[in-house]
Backbone as CSV, one residue per row, in Angstrom:
resi,resn,N_x,N_y,N_z,CA_x,CA_y,CA_z,C_x,C_y,C_z
1,MET,0.205,19.734,4.562,-0.181,18.891,3.496,0.425,19.362,2.236
2,THR,1.039,18.335,1.344,1.728,18.566,0.264,1.162,17.718,-0.913
3,GLU,0.327,18.432,-1.916,0.002,17.852,-3.116,1.113,17.673,-4.036
4,GLU,2.119,18.568,-3.980,3.324,18.417,-4.868,4.394,17.547,-4.044
5,PRO,4.978,16.545,-4.587,5.833,15.693,-3.697,7.242,16.377,-3.462
6,ARG,7.713,15.987,-2.346,9.051,16.222,-1.944,10.073,15.080,-2.668
7,SER,11.298,15.306,-2.784,12.223,14.361,-3.403,13.454,14.456,-3.004
8,MET,14.169,13.297,-2.993,15.809,13.329,-2.889,16.338,12.365,-3.685
9,ALA,17.873,12.605,-3.921,18.470,11.808,-4.739,19.128,10.625,-4.018
10,LEU,18.859,9.403,-4.384,19.445,8.170,-3.681,20.774,8.037,-4.178
11,ALA,21.426,7.106,-3.462,22.982,6.957,-3.711,23.211,6.443,-5.023
12,ASP,22.308,5.589,-5.558,22.545,5.168,-6.821,22.063,5.980,-8.017
13,GLY,21.640,7.369,-7.696,21.330,8.215,-8.562,19.889,8.407,-8.997
14,ARG,18.986,7.436,-8.369,17.622,7.500,-8.704,17.042,8.619,-7.729
15,THR,15.727,8.961,-8.142,15.012,9.974,-7.461,13.969,9.181,-6.559
16,LEU,13.749,9.535,-5.272,12.875,9.069,-4.468,11.843,10.333,-3.956
17,ALA,10.706,9.977,-4.169,9.637,11.083,-3.923,8.527,10.570,-2.922
18,TRP,7.984,11.654,-2.233,7.099,11.365,-1.114,6.133,12.688,-0.919
19,HIS,4.885,12.406,-0.327,4.047,13.412,-0.073,3.930,13.337,1.515
20,GLU,3.647,14.512,2.162,3.537,14.647,3.526,2.114,15.189,3.924
21,TYR,1.484,14.420,4.894,0.097,14.835,5.305,0.109,14.768,6.897
22,GLY,-0.961,15.096,7.360,-1.059,15.224,8.865,-0.367,16.422,9.548
23,THR,0.405,16.082,10.599,1.116,17.259,11.418,2.527,17.248,11.107
24,PRO,3.013,18.299,10.697,4.572,18.410,10.284,5.472,18.059,11.465
25,ALA,5.092,18.310,12.692,5.873,18.281,13.880,5.351,16.946,14.522
26,GLY,4.564,16.086,13.880,4.228,14.861,14.730,4.830,13.669,14.617
27,ARG,4.559,12.595,15.188,5.213,11.447,15.002,5.263,10.793,13.720
28,PRO,6.573,10.531,13.224,6.663,10.212,11.801,6.136,8.710,11.523
29,CYS,5.447,8.708,10.373,4.855,7.442,10.128,4.991,7.375,8.459
30,LEU,5.552,6.293,7.979,5.653,5.809,6.500,4.403,5.187,6.180
31,PHE,3.713,5.990,5.031,2.561,5.280,4.505,2.861,4.415,3.254
32,LEU,2.520,3.348,2.967,2.805,2.505,1.727,1.379,2.143,1.312
33,PRO,0.851,2.788,0.110,-0.334,2.656,-0.336,-0.401,1.401,-1.085
34,GLY,-1.585,1.339,-1.623,-1.973,-0.161,-2.510,-1.195,0.134,-3.914
35,SER,-1.481,-1.045,-4.680,-0.877,-1.382,-5.922,-1.046,-0.158,-6.934
36,SER,0.018,0.172,-7.487,0.093,1.238,-8.574,-0.135,2.651,-8.047
37,SER,-0.382,2.824,-6.811,-0.838,4.149,-6.207,0.486,4.938,-5.901
38,SER,0.356,6.091,-6.230,1.376,7.053,-5.689,1.228,7.551,-4.432
39,GLY,2.145,8.208,-3.764,1.785,8.799,-2.527,0.637,9.637,-2.235
40,LEU,0.022,10.141,-3.499,-1.141,10.992,-3.349,-2.257,10.235,-2.567
41,ALA,-1.916,8.815,-2.538,-3.084,7.997,-1.783,-3.290,8.487,-0.278
42,GLY,-2.264,9.009,0.195,-2.225,9.486,1.693,-3.248,10.723,1.870
43,SER,-3.517,11.376,0.922,-4.458,12.636,0.936,-5.621,12.312,1.605
44,PRO,-6.549,11.297,1.674,-7.674,11.200,2.317,-7.447,10.910,3.818
45,LEU,-6.276,10.580,4.230,-5.846,10.350,5.648,-5.239,11.634,6.329
46,HIS,-5.339,12.676,5.658,-4.756,13.932,6.191,-5.346,14.331,7.426
47,GLU,-6.676,14.493,7.492,-7.315,15.023,8.782,-7.149,14.060,9.966
48,ALA,-7.361,12.786,9.530,-7.087,11.715,10.672,-5.857,11.700,11.213
49,ALA,-4.700,11.851,10.334,-3.527,11.809,10.701,-3.097,13.151,11.556
50,GLU,-3.801,14.299,11.202,-3.584,15.419,12.013,-4.208,15.232,13.498
51,ARG,-5.358,14.482,13.551,-6.102,14.269,14.877,-5.264,13.434,15.701
52,ALA,-4.594,12.473,14.930,-3.704,11.515,15.789,-2.177,12.086,16.018
53,GLY,-1.895,13.260,15.569,-0.689,13.909,15.762,0.421,13.078,14.919
54,ILE,0.157,12.844,13.683,1.061,11.828,12.913,1.598,12.752,11.866
55,ARG,2.889,12.659,11.506,3.454,13.240,10.313,3.555,12.121,9.287
56,LEU,2.553,11.886,8.332,2.337,10.863,7.425,3.384,11.189,6.164
57,LEU,4.350,10.289,5.928,5.210,10.361,4.706,4.623,9.290,3.907
58,SER,3.932,9.737,2.783,3.265,8.936,1.761,4.171,8.747,0.770
59,LEU,4.673,7.455,0.403,5.774,7.232,-0.402,5.439,7.096,-1.838
60,ASP,6.091,7.516,-2.851,5.959,7.054,-4.205,7.108,5.832,-4.246
61,ARG,6.548,4.632,-4.266,7.561,3.475,-4.666,8.056,3.723,-6.023
62,PRO,9.269,2.962,-6.272,9.901,2.991,-7.299,9.037,2.823,-8.655
63,GLY,9.324,3.783,-9.485,8.444,3.648,-10.878,6.856,4.287,-10.728
64,LEU,6.601,4.755,-9.563,5.231,5.201,-9.417,5.520,6.785,-9.142
65,GLY,4.442,7.519,-9.644,4.499,8.986,-9.299,5.841,9.566,-9.794
66,SER,6.417,10.231,-8.826,7.728,10.931,-9.228,9.025,10.170,-8.815
67,SER,8.884,8.968,-8.510,10.140,7.973,-8.107,10.526,7.435,-9.381
68,ASP,11.860,7.225,-9.548,12.338,6.351,-10.591,12.233,5.011,-10.325
69,ARG,12.261,4.190,-11.533,12.163,2.791,-11.402,13.348,2.151,-10.731
70,ALA,13.210,0.982,-10.195,14.204,0.006,-9.753,13.751,-1.409,-10.303
71,PRO,13.878,-1.599,-11.638,13.327,-2.879,-12.095,14.030,-4.082,-11.605
72,ASP,13.425,-5.394,-11.581,13.917,-6.546,-11.256,14.477,-6.429,-9.774
73,ARG,14.026,-5.927,-8.931,14.747,-5.806,-7.620,13.764,-6.541,-6.783
74,PRO,14.204,-7.561,-5.866,13.423,-8.331,-5.079,12.952,-7.357,-3.824
75,LEU,11.626,-7.683,-3.461,10.997,-6.958,-2.361,12.019,-6.846,-1.075
76,ALA,12.839,-7.663,-0.842,13.762,-7.677,0.296,14.732,-6.539,0.148
77,ASP,14.979,-6.173,-1.044,16.054,-5.102,-1.245,15.241,-3.802,-1.133
78,TRP,14.029,-3.747,-1.446,13.415,-2.355,-1.403,13.693,-1.322,-0.124
79,PRO,13.591,-1.992,0.982,13.697,-1.149,2.153,15.064,-0.151,2.247
80,ALA,16.014,-0.668,1.372,17.281,0.202,1.357,16.960,1.689,0.955
81,ASP,15.756,1.849,0.227,15.385,3.312,-0.183,14.831,3.936,1.074
82,VAL,14.006,3.107,1.863,13.485,3.661,3.291,14.544,4.147,4.193
83,ILE,15.727,3.459,4.163,16.680,3.761,5.183,17.332,5.007,4.652
84,GLU,17.616,5.192,3.482,18.057,6.500,2.847,17.177,7.659,3.205
85,LEU,16.084,7.319,3.079,14.889,8.477,3.253,15.048,8.938,4.719
86,LEU,15.071,7.796,5.630,15.001,8.151,7.171,16.427,8.828,7.475
87,ASP,17.438,8.477,7.016,18.667,9.008,7.230,18.639,10.503,6.731
88,LYS,18.303,10.874,5.654,18.259,12.011,4.989,17.280,12.956,5.861
89,LEU,16.071,12.467,6.306,15.313,13.375,7.135,15.586,13.304,8.615
90,GLY,16.707,12.648,8.950,17.217,12.584,10.382,16.299,12.032,11.408
91,LEU,15.505,10.831,10.810,14.560,10.067,11.741,15.223,8.797,12.119
92,ASP,15.296,8.620,13.476,15.963,7.537,13.980,14.792,6.314,14.056
93,GLN,13.581,6.819,13.964,12.592,5.812,14.227,11.377,6.316,13.305
94,VAL,10.505,5.346,13.113,9.246,5.530,12.224,8.352,4.514,12.392
95,GLY,6.987,4.917,12.333,6.047,3.980,12.190,5.836,3.596,10.706
96,ILE,5.142,2.503,10.585,4.938,1.996,9.142,3.435,1.492,9.040
97,LEU,2.719,2.195,7.882,1.290,1.784,7.733,1.520,1.249,6.234
98,GLY,0.793,0.111,6.070,0.706,-0.306,4.653,-0.843,-0.877,4.369
99,HIS,-1.302,-0.363,3.161,-2.617,-0.772,2.768,-2.603,-1.603,1.555
100,SER,-3.320,-2.781,1.637,-3.384,-3.675,0.360,-2.162,-4.146,-0.071
101,ALA,-1.580,-3.904,-1.361,-0.312,-4.562,-1.723,0.883,-3.744,-1.038
102,GLY,0.674,-2.439,-0.481,1.637,-1.782,0.501,1.830,-2.443,1.747
103,GLY,0.985,-3.499,1.987,1.061,-4.370,3.220,2.353,-5.098,3.154
104,ALA,2.609,-5.629,1.811,3.921,-6.457,1.566,5.166,-5.555,1.716
105,PHE,5.133,-4.413,1.134,6.116,-3.548,1.342,6.454,-3.087,2.858
106,ALA,5.196,-3.024,3.350,5.494,-2.639,5.075,6.113,-3.891,5.717
107,LEU,5.775,-5.136,5.361,6.442,-6.239,6.132,7.843,-6.214,5.596
108,ALA,8.188,-5.878,4.445,9.725,-5.776,4.104,10.300,-4.819,4.801
109,ALA,9.823,-3.583,4.933,10.523,-2.576,5.716,10.573,-2.908,7.220
110,ALA,9.472,-3.610,7.775,9.611,-3.998,9.296,10.804,-4.887,9.377
111,GLN,10.803,-5.888,8.517,11.853,-7.012,8.562,13.214,-6.449,8.630
112,ARG,13.371,-5.360,7.662,14.797,-4.811,7.525,15.006,-3.670,8.606
113,LEU,14.039,-2.877,8.931,14.362,-1.913,9.972,14.624,-2.200,11.250
114,GLY,13.961,-3.394,11.660,14.071,-3.875,13.168,13.544,-2.792,14.016
115,ASP,14.398,-2.417,15.174,14.054,-1.495,16.121,13.791,-0.104,15.501
116,ARG,14.035,0.221,14.430,13.865,1.549,13.850,12.362,1.638,13.486
117,ALA,11.664,0.553,13.492,10.201,0.510,13.297,9.357,0.590,14.587
118,THR,8.892,1.676,15.069,8.091,1.836,16.197,7.045,1.060,16.319
119,ALA,6.184,1.103,15.352,4.875,0.382,15.125,4.597,0.017,13.847
120,VAL,3.908,-1.267,13.581,3.520,-1.616,12.178,2.186,-1.879,12.120
121,VAL,1.534,-1.170,11.298,-0.079,-1.468,11.084,-0.392,-1.819,9.595
122,ILE,-1.116,-2.885,9.200,-1.326,-3.278,8.044,-2.822,-3.456,7.810
123,CYS,-3.451,-2.912,6.771,-4.773,-2.968,6.727,-5.084,-3.564,5.180
124,ALA,-5.776,-4.776,5.277,-6.117,-5.452,4.111,-4.710,-5.803,3.273
125,GLY,-3.811,-6.197,3.978,-2.351,-6.409,3.352,-2.435,-7.621,2.433
126,SER,-1.564,-7.548,1.320,-1.177,-8.768,0.461,-0.332,-9.653,1.092
127,GLY,-0.316,-10.910,0.789,0.615,-11.720,1.211,1.491,-12.234,-0.008
128,PRO,2.391,-13.195,0.230,3.349,-13.706,-0.811,2.733,-14.655,-1.757
129,TYR,2.246,-14.178,-3.001,1.436,-14.941,-3.809,2.310,-16.000,-4.551
130,ALA,3.655,-15.869,-4.453,4.552,-16.890,-4.893,4.558,-18.177,-3.999
131,GLU,4.030,-18.019,-2.900,4.033,-19.121,-1.851,2.798,-20.066,-1.984
132,ALA,2.859,-21.313,-2.120,1.834,-22.214,-2.372,0.764,-22.063,-0.997
133,TRP,1.441,-22.055,0.179,0.502,-21.956,1.415,-0.375,-20.728,1.332
134,TYR,0.172,-19.631,0.712,-0.789,-18.277,0.819,-1.672,-18.497,-0.354
135,ARG,-1.307,-18.995,-1.501,-2.278,-19.132,-2.562,-3.468,-20.198,-2.187
136,ASP,-3.123,-21.052,-1.502,-4.169,-22.144,-1.270,-5.169,-21.783,-0.156
137,ALA,-4.617,-21.095,0.883,-5.404,-20.631,2.032,-5.949,-19.301,1.812
138,SER,-5.597,-18.535,0.939,-6.252,-17.141,0.978,-7.460,-16.846,0.212
139,ALA,-8.112,-17.842,-0.293,-9.475,-17.725,-1.216,-9.426,-16.638,-1.950
140,GLN,-8.484,-16.601,-2.880,-8.440,-15.613,-3.892,-9.567,-15.789,-4.965
141,THR,-9.938,-14.681,-5.403,-10.969,-14.829,-6.506,-10.266,-15.159,-7.783
142,ALA,-11.073,-15.670,-8.714,-10.436,-16.280,-9.981,-9.721,-14.960,-10.752
143,THR,-10.324,-13.839,-10.591,-9.792,-12.607,-11.112,-8.383,-12.329,-10.543
144,SER,-8.314,-12.345,-9.107,-6.854,-12.292,-8.525,-5.907,-13.210,-8.876
145,ARG,-6.405,-14.483,-9.178,-5.460,-15.479,-9.471,-4.810,-15.341,-10.955
146,VAL,-5.591,-14.991,-11.972,-5.296,-14.532,-13.233,-4.393,-13.369,-13.176
147,TYR,-4.833,-12.318,-12.307,-3.983,-11.105,-12.290,-2.470,-11.185,-11.798
148,TYR,-2.452,-12.064,-10.695,-1.132,-12.138,-10.257,-0.206,-13.231,-11.121
149,ALA,-0.951,-14.206,-11.688,-0.287,-15.037,-12.704,0.319,-14.367,-13.758
150,LEU,-0.398,-13.468,-14.460,0.031,-12.608,-15.349,1.216,-11.687,-15.152
151,ALA,1.152,-11.345,-13.909,2.181,-10.236,-13.270,3.338,-11.108,-13.208
152,ARG,3.437,-12.331,-12.771,4.750,-13.093,-12.601,5.120,-13.589,-13.932
153,HIS,4.378,-14.018,-14.822,4.726,-14.742,-15.985,4.743,-14.027,-17.472
154,THR,3.992,-13.119,-17.556,3.620,-12.381,-18.778,3.557,-10.876,-18.479
155,PRO,4.786,-10.175,-18.068,4.602,-8.832,-17.605,4.265,-7.911,-18.731
156,ARG,4.416,-8.205,-19.928,4.123,-7.144,-20.974,2.596,-7.136,-21.241
157,LEU,2.248,-8.476,-21.217,0.571,-8.567,-21.403,-0.033,-7.914,-20.220
158,PHE,0.428,-8.230,-18.997,-0.048,-7.705,-17.898,-0.100,-6.190,-17.759
159,GLY,1.078,-5.552,-18.180,1.130,-4.069,-18.308,0.203,-3.494,-19.279
160,ALA,-0.089,-4.111,-20.233,-1.110,-3.625,-21.278,-2.546,-3.681,-20.626
161,LEU,-2.712,-4.627,-19.915,-4.188,-4.967,-19.418,-4.304,-3.944,-18.213
162,LEU,-3.219,-3.780,-17.442,-3.257,-3.054,-16.211,-3.478,-1.447,-16.658
163,SER,-2.904,-1.072,-17.645,-2.789,0.398,-18.224,-4.133,0.586,-18.943
164,SER,-4.810,-0.281,-19.538,-6.049,-0.116,-20.283,-7.233,-0.057,-19.238
165,GLY,-7.136,-0.526,-18.123,-8.191,-0.499,-17.067,-7.881,0.585,-16.020
166,THR,-7.000,1.510,-16.348,-6.828,2.535,-15.351,-7.439,3.845,-15.785
167,ALA,-8.265,4.529,-14.983,-8.937,5.789,-15.211,-7.723,6.876,-15.185
168,ARG,-7.541,7.757,-16.193,-6.339,8.620,-16.198,-6.865,9.941,-16.088
169,THR,-8.078,10.333,-16.655,-8.570,11.730,-16.818,-9.565,11.853,-15.854
170,PRO,-9.967,13.203,-15.530,-11.065,13.474,-14.491,-12.357,12.881,-14.903
171,ALA,-12.696,12.988,-16.321,-13.921,12.359,-16.697,-13.844,10.786,-16.530
172,ALA,-12.791,10.130,-16.814,-12.766,8.683,-16.475,-12.636,8.311,-15.085
173,ILE,-12.016,9.348,-14.275,-12.208,8.917,-12.838,-13.740,9.088,-12.388
174,ASP,-14.490,10.046,-12.920,-15.835,10.150,-12.502,-16.529,9.020,-13.023
175,ARG,-16.351,8.418,-14.001,-17.033,7.256,-14.636,-16.622,6.082,-13.715
176,THR,-15.522,5.936,-13.329,-15.092,4.784,-12.367,-15.770,4.984,-11.115
177,LEU,-15.749,6.066,-10.575,-16.479,6.439,-9.376,-17.924,6.090,-9.410
178,ALA,-18.671,6.335,-10.415,-20.058,5.946,-10.661,-20.317,4.438,-10.609
179,LEU,-19.281,3.865,-11.179,-19.292,2.344,-11.281,-19.214,1.801,-10.155
180,ILE,-18.095,2.089,-9.343,-17.859,1.471,-8.097,-18.741,1.925,-6.780
181,SER,-19.610,2.899,-7.160,-20.658,3.233,-6.168,-21.934,2.473,-6.252
182,ARG,-21.965,1.512,-7.093,-23.175,0.775,-7.269,-23.121,-0.249,-6.266
183,GLY,-24.203,-0.989,-5.865,-24.325,-2.087,-5.040,-24.413,-1.683,-3.603
184,SER,-24.381,-2.742,-2.778,-24.691,-2.557,-1.319,-23.392,-3.051,-0.517
185,SER,-22.391,-3.152,-1.201,-21.112,-3.569,-0.314,-20.456,-2.321,0.582
186,PRO,-19.716,-2.535,1.587,-19.198,-1.393,2.277,-18.368,-0.567,1.414
187,ASP,-17.770,-0.999,0.400,-16.877,-0.365,-0.434,-17.608,0.592,-1.401
188,ALA,-18.801,0.165,-1.926,-19.750,0.885,-2.691,-20.411,2.026,-1.734
189,GLU,-20.752,1.701,-0.515,-21.265,2.601,0.321,-20.177,3.819,0.582
190,PHE,-18.905,3.316,0.758,-17.831,4.392,1.118,-17.817,5.321,-0.134
191,ALA,-17.725,4.745,-1.378,-17.564,5.631,-2.519,-18.917,6.471,-2.639
192,ARG,-20.091,6.135,-2.334,-21.180,6.999,-2.402,-21.201,8.222,-1.406
193,THR,-20.644,7.864,-0.061,-20.791,8.798,1.008,-19.344,9.540,1.099
194,HIS,-18.429,9.170,0.461,-17.091,9.896,0.372,-16.648,9.999,-0.886
195,PRO,-17.355,10.653,-1.778,-16.834,10.650,-3.228,-15.535,11.383,-3.330
196,ASP,-15.220,12.569,-2.748,-14.042,13.121,-2.631,-12.792,12.435,-2.339
197,ALA,-12.911,11.551,-1.287,-11.700,10.663,-0.982,-11.576,9.612,-2.172
198,THR,-12.768,9.080,-2.638,-12.520,8.010,-3.581,-11.928,8.645,-4.767
199,ARG,-12.338,9.752,-5.266,-11.621,10.517,-6.401,-10.173,10.635,-6.083
200,GLN,-9.814,11.050,-4.804,-8.334,11.189,-4.534,-7.621,9.772,-4.820
201,ALA,-8.182,8.706,-4.303,-7.651,7.343,-4.385,-7.448,7.041,-5.859
202,LEU,-8.581,7.287,-6.613,-8.316,7.064,-8.070,-7.390,7.854,-8.713
203,ALA,-7.257,9.119,-8.351,-6.153,10.018,-8.829,-4.719,9.626,-8.555
204,ALA,-4.644,8.967,-7.369,-3.322,8.452,-6.699,-3.017,7.184,-7.733
205,VAL,-3.877,6.508,-8.179,-3.559,5.384,-9.279,-3.137,5.980,-10.559
206,ALA,-3.993,6.903,-11.030,-3.366,7.575,-12.135,-2.222,8.218,-12.103
207,ASP,-1.956,8.777,-11.088,-0.466,9.353,-10.854,0.469,8.366,-10.958
208,GLY,0.148,7.036,-10.297,1.053,6.112,-10.318,1.642,5.617,-11.777
209,PHE,0.872,6.082,-12.706,1.092,5.611,-14.092,1.667,6.869,-14.818
210,ARG,2.160,7.920,-14.093,2.601,9.144,-14.639,3.833,8.733,-15.788
211,GLY,4.618,7.980,-15.348,5.840,7.377,-16.268,5.610,6.372,-17.105
212,GLY,4.252,5.945,-17.196,3.824,4.766,-18.112,3.579,3.496,-17.271
213,ASN,3.414,2.414,-17.922,2.934,1.166,-17.025,4.123,0.421,-16.458
214,SER,5.443,0.703,-16.928,6.426,-0.159,-16.298,6.706,-0.093,-14.916
215,GLY,6.375,0.982,-14.060,6.561,1.040,-12.815,5.451,0.305,-12.040
216,PRO,4.283,0.475,-12.423,3.363,-0.376,-11.893,3.399,-1.879,-12.037
217,VAL,4.012,-2.289,-13.226,4.267,-3.707,-13.350,5.343,-4.002,-12.237
218,ASP,6.327,-3.254,-12.339,7.390,-3.639,-11.453,6.877,-3.824,-9.850
219,ASP,5.994,-2.832,-9.568,5.330,-2.905,-8.261,4.592,-4.220,-7.963
220,ALA,3.663,-4.558,-8.979,2.948,-5.686,-8.629,3.954,-7.009,-8.743
221,ARG,4.930,-6.914,-9.513,5.797,-8.328,-9.751,6.512,-8.360,-8.288
222,ALA,7.012,-7.286,-7.825,7.610,-7.410,-6.422,6.923,-8.171,-5.437
223,VAL,5.753,-7.908,-5.517,4.639,-8.669,-4.552,4.339,-10.036,-4.793
224,CYS,4.384,-10.355,-6.225,3.909,-11.599,-6.787,5.181,-12.651,-6.632
225,GLN,6.182,-12.165,-6.911,7.450,-12.968,-6.984,7.837,-13.325,-5.531
226,ALA,9.056,-14.220,-5.490,9.598,-14.500,-4.167,10.190,-13.126,-3.443
227,TRP,9.619,-13.064,-2.286,10.022,-11.814,-1.441,11.312,-11.763,-1.014
228,GLY,12.173,-12.860,-0.933,13.539,-12.721,-0.313,13.458,-12.823,1.132
229,PHE,12.604,-12.956,1.780,12.392,-13.163,3.182,11.116,-13.823,3.499
230,ARG,11.015,-14.700,4.768,9.720,-15.383,5.089,8.873,-14.321,5.970
231,VAL,7.734,-14.638,5.911,6.776,-13.850,6.771,7.067,-14.113,8.136
232,GLU,7.577,-15.394,8.349,7.783,-15.784,9.857,9.073,-14.940,10.276
233,ASP,9.883,-14.296,9.451,11.085,-13.676,9.784,10.722,-12.172,10.387
234,VAL,9.437,-11.713,10.370,9.101,-10.505,10.793,8.681,-10.551,12.194
235,SER,9.657,-10.183,12.949,9.398,-10.515,14.417,8.849,-8.954,15.084
236,THR,8.855,-8.017,14.350,8.233,-6.688,14.844,6.870,-6.923,14.992
237,PRO,6.258,-6.413,16.163,4.742,-6.542,16.320,3.990,-5.897,15.133
238,VAL,2.895,-6.615,14.939,2.136,-5.997,13.610,0.645,-5.983,14.127
239,ASP,-0.036,-4.761,13.982,-1.373,-4.833,14.163,-2.107,-5.043,12.766
240,TRP,-2.852,-6.105,12.629,-3.452,-6.426,11.189,-4.947,-6.189,11.254
241,TRP,-5.332,-5.107,10.419,-6.824,-4.919,10.308,-7.191,-5.331,8.878
242,HIS,-8.528,-5.875,9.099,-9.142,-6.490,7.866,-10.558,-6.329,7.920
243,GLY,-11.173,-5.977,6.741,-12.694,-5.976,6.768,-13.217,-7.236,6.407
244,GLU,-14.292,-7.753,7.289,-14.866,-9.022,6.868,-15.578,-9.194,5.640
245,GLN,-15.929,-7.859,5.084,-16.554,-7.940,3.653,-15.547,-7.511,2.528
246,ASP,-14.342,-7.467,2.743,-13.445,-7.175,1.829,-13.384,-8.006,0.634
247,GLY,-13.773,-7.617,-0.659,-13.867,-8.544,-1.779,-12.667,-8.374,-2.564
248,ASN,-11.610,-7.505,-2.299,-10.360,-7.491,-3.000,-9.198,-8.504,-2.415
249,VAL,-9.015,-8.434,-1.185,-8.145,-9.225,-0.494,-8.974,-9.874,0.744
250,LYS,-9.478,-11.050,0.351,-10.532,-11.710,1.174,-9.912,-11.896,2.682
251,PRO,-10.929,-11.959,3.640,-10.520,-12.212,5.113,-9.601,-13.371,5.299
252,PRO,-9.773,-14.593,4.589,-8.922,-15.613,4.866,-7.456,-15.430,4.338
253,ALA,-7.162,-14.466,3.441,-5.848,-14.106,3.255,-5.131,-13.435,4.438
254,GLY,-5.942,-12.713,5.093,-5.527,-11.983,6.323,-5.233,-12.977,7.355
255,ARG,-6.159,-13.798,7.622,-6.060,-14.920,8.768,-4.770,-15.751,8.402
256,VAL,-4.492,-16.056,7.453,-3.400,-16.862,7.332,-2.082,-16.226,7.386
257,MET,-2.027,-14.886,7.099,-1.004,-14.098,7.412,-0.692,-13.925,9.003
258,VAL,-1.891,-13.783,9.605,-1.851,-13.364,11.216,-1.195,-14.840,11.660
259,GLU,-1.718,-15.997,11.242,-1.171,-17.186,11.687,0.310,-17.327,11.496
260,ARG,0.983,-16.712,10.456,2.233,-16.838,10.225,3.246,-15.887,10.892
261,LEU,2.702,-14.735,10.898,3.561,-13.680,11.611,3.537,-14.056,13.093
262,PRO,4.928,-13.891,13.550,5.078,-14.283,14.953,4.749,-13.528,16.073
263,ASN,4.236,-12.242,15.888,3.789,-11.183,16.761,2.782,-10.153,16.262
264,ALA,1.625,-10.906,15.737,0.527,-10.160,15.231,-0.637,-10.093,16.217
265,THR,-1.324,-9.050,16.124,-2.627,-8.660,16.855,-3.701,-8.470,15.584
266,ALA,-4.699,-9.212,15.707,-5.634,-9.317,14.547,-6.917,-8.426,14.998
267,HIS,-7.328,-7.592,13.987,-8.608,-6.863,14.145,-9.439,-7.307,12.842
268,PHE,-10.331,-8.166,12.926,-11.144,-8.527,11.769,-12.541,-7.944,12.116
269,ILE,-13.027,-6.813,11.439,-14.199,-6.204,11.825,-14.979,-5.916,10.548
270,ASP,-16.348,-5.418,10.664,-17.205,-5.051,9.591,-16.414,-4.096,8.721
271,GLY,-16.602,-4.152,7.436,-15.907,-3.340,6.465,-15.513,-3.895,5.253
272,GLY,-15.032,-3.098,4.216,-14.450,-3.542,3.175,-12.967,-3.284,2.839
273,HIS,-12.555,-3.230,1.436,-11.257,-2.871,1.428,-10.837,-1.571,1.496
274,THR,-11.666,-0.653,1.892,-11.596,0.767,2.106,-11.646,0.989,3.640
275,LEU,-11.570,-0.020,4.319,-11.619,-0.046,5.767,-10.540,1.271,6.331
276,LEU,-9.482,1.272,5.887,-8.544,2.206,6.342,-8.970,3.542,6.317
277,PHE,-9.585,3.926,5.256,-10.150,5.252,4.841,-11.470,5.578,5.601
278,ALA,-12.324,4.486,5.617,-13.594,4.544,6.434,-13.434,4.691,7.828
279,ARG,-12.515,4.053,8.481,-12.354,4.065,10.014,-10.997,4.292,10.315
280,PRO,-10.362,5.367,9.989,-8.816,5.620,10.057,-8.537,5.813,11.588
281,ASP,-9.485,6.493,12.529,-8.913,6.816,13.852,-8.677,5.672,14.647
282,PRO,-9.238,4.719,14.713,-8.779,3.576,15.616,-7.555,2.741,14.989
283,ILE,-7.400,2.881,13.734,-6.372,2.084,13.028,-4.994,2.909,13.266
284,LEU,-5.046,4.221,13.262,-4.010,5.140,13.370,-3.615,5.258,14.806
285,ALA,-4.512,4.895,15.771,-4.249,5.051,17.109,-3.104,4.129,17.585
286,ALA,-2.709,3.218,16.780,-1.380,2.461,17.249,-0.234,3.086,17.291
287,PHE,-0.068,4.200,16.440,1.025,4.921,16.342,1.214,5.971,17.531
288,ALA,0.150,6.081,18.453,0.187,7.009,19.627,1.299,6.758,20.505
């Protein structure tokens, strides 16, 4: 388990960083966290990855945490970084795990890596918001519609709003934890019963803003703009997990993605947006 990231120099001179959790000699799996989150987001999965015998490579995407930006790059071009990382580490194959917005990056990696991806698991994954079929069928909340419209069309305003709403200090993280612990939803229940894991997740978002808001804005725009490939082009088998009470990425969004993916297995079960962290063992079992 590494709280301090490892890093490498990419061919274009940028730095790519990642954190490692689970079993160092285990089966390698690339973890792509949610929007704005650095690779510290893999910390709550450390023990489950150990139980599953997984070496979890939790990535700082460009502009997040310790990784340098790659502005104005379409999602389809991003997996070139992954290929350099795998080659650097001497890994012929890797599993891919994506959560929330990281699900879009997981699909991009799967589409590019082909047979180098041994298994692909997505939990509460985001779809292509630039596509009308996804916007119309995904039952987005009004907040989500505004959020992604701002990311696509007014990135400067989006960045200011994104930055102002992010807890950066331990005291602010504790206040946010208290706020999201209210109510009876599965996510509120998870925050109440797993406060340390929730703090770690919030700290990963704060770490994503280490270099300012430009990286998180780039990250969101890559998901919101045209991906550069079709969902139907992802031929690798995908296990799709989704909580039926997810209020962030609603279940219809997952169902329309499963319908479009040519080789997907769906798991829609009780749970919220934190399903991956609340029930990691059956989800990580796909990498066995």
